[in-house]
C-alpha positions as CSV (number, residue, x, y, z in Angstrom):
1,M,-21.1,16.7,-18.7
2,K,-18.0,14.7,-18.6
3,T,-16.2,17.7,-16.7
4,K,-18.8,17.5,-14.1
5,Q,-18.5,13.7,-13.8
6,W,-14.6,14.2,-13.5
7,L,-15.0,16.7,-10.7
8,C,-17.3,14.6,-8.9
9,G,-15.0,11.5,-9.0
10,L,-12.1,13.7,-8.0
11,S,-14.1,15.1,-5.2
12,L,-15.1,11.7,-3.9
13,A,-11.5,10.5,-4.0
14,L,-10.3,13.4,-2.1
15,L,-13.3,13.0,0.6
16,A,-12.1,9.3,0.9
17,A,-8.5,10.0,1.3
18,T,-9.2,12.6,3.9
19,T,-11.5,10.4,6.0
20,Q,-9.0,7.8,6.1
21,L,-6.1,10.0,7.1
22,A,-8.4,11.5,9.9
23,C,-9.1,8.2,11.2
24,Q,-5.3,7.1,11.2
25,S,-4.5,10.4,13.0
26,K,-7.0,9.6,15.7
27,T,-5.7,6.3,16.5
28,Q,-2.1,7.6,16.5
29,E,-3.0,10.1,19.1
30,K,-4.8,7.6,21.3
31,S,-1.5,5.4,21.0
32,E,0.4,8.4,22.3
33,E,-2.1,8.8,25.1
34,V,-1.8,5.1,25.8
35,R,2.2,5.5,26.0
36,E,1.9,8.5,28.2
37,D,-0.5,6.7,30.6
38,Y,1.9,3.9,30.7
39,K,4.7,6.1,31.7
40,D,2.5,7.6,34.4
41,V,1.8,4.1,35.9
42,I,5.7,3.5,35.8
43,E,6.4,6.8,37.8
44,A,3.8,6.1,40.3
45,Q,5.2,2.5,40.8
46,R,8.7,4.1,41.4
47,E,7.2,6.6,43.8
48,G,5.6,3.7,45.7
49,D,2.1,5.4,46.2
50,T,-0.3,2.6,46.0
51,S,-3.4,4.5,45.6
52,E,-1.8,6.5,42.8
53,V,-0.8,3.4,41.0
54,R,-4.2,2.2,41.2
55,E,-5.6,5.3,39.6
56,E,-3.0,5.3,36.9
57,Q,-3.5,1.7,35.9
58,A,-7.2,2.4,35.6
59,E,-6.6,5.3,33.4
60,L,-4.1,3.1,31.4
61,D,-6.7,0.2,31.0
62,S,-9.3,2.6,29.7
63,S,-7.1,4.1,27.4
64,R,-6.0,0.8,25.9
65,Q,-9.6,-0.2,25.5
66,E,-10.5,2.9,23.9
67,Y,-7.4,2.3,21.5
68,R,-8.5,-1.3,20.7
69,E,-12.0,0.0,19.9
70,M,-10.8,2.7,17.6
71,A,-8.3,0.3,15.9
72,K,-11.0,-2.0,15.3
73,D,-13.3,0.5,13.9
74,S,-10.6,2.0,11.6
75,T,-10.0,-1.6,9.9
76,R,-13.8,-2.1,9.3
């Protein structure tokens, strides 16, 4: 019986650890996406195309909002 409880506890600890790592990697991926979108905005500004700057800025804003929501959810 103790072996079964030990394995159950170990499995639960492993599950909790992998879930936490999965959440961290998702937020890390999203932060990299935000960084790439920011670079796209800067590049569009250098080119001087106003409509492209607006599109890239909209993408950046939505990526930032998604990142904030993911970060808030991961700390709960």
